[in-house]
N, C-alpha and C positions, 0 to 999 in steps of 0.2 A: 387344329388349325395352324396355319403358317403365318409367322410374323416377319415383316421386312423392316430393315433399318439401313440407312445409307452408310456405306463404308467410310470409316475415318482415316484409314491408312492408304486406300487406293488413290493413286495420283494420276492425273491426266484423263483423257477420254477413254471410256470403256468400249472396247471393240470385241474382245473375245470373252464369252461367259466363263471359260475355264480359268483365265487369269483372275477374273473377279472372284470366282469361287475359292481359289487357292488363297488369295489375300483374306477373304472373309473367314476362312478356316483358321488363320492365325489370330483372328479377332474373337474366336470362340463360337463362330456360327457354323451351321452344317453345310452351307453352300452360298451361292450368290449368282446374280445375273445382271446383265446390262439392261438399263431401262431408259426409255425416252430418247428424244432427238439428239440431245447433247451427249448421250452415252454415259450416264452415271452408274456407278456400281452399287447395287443394293444387295445387302446380305440377307439370307433367309435362315430361319430356324423354326422348329416346332415349339409352340407355346401353349 
């Protein structure tokens, strides 16, 4: 299963999933994607 956690390092509105994913990888996650109307960056990893 996949777990999600909001990124702590990502700043500003999340527009591109690739930007979010690269920030998440520096936080130890496998990837990330933009979620919601406000564009928050959520990191993903297998758990």
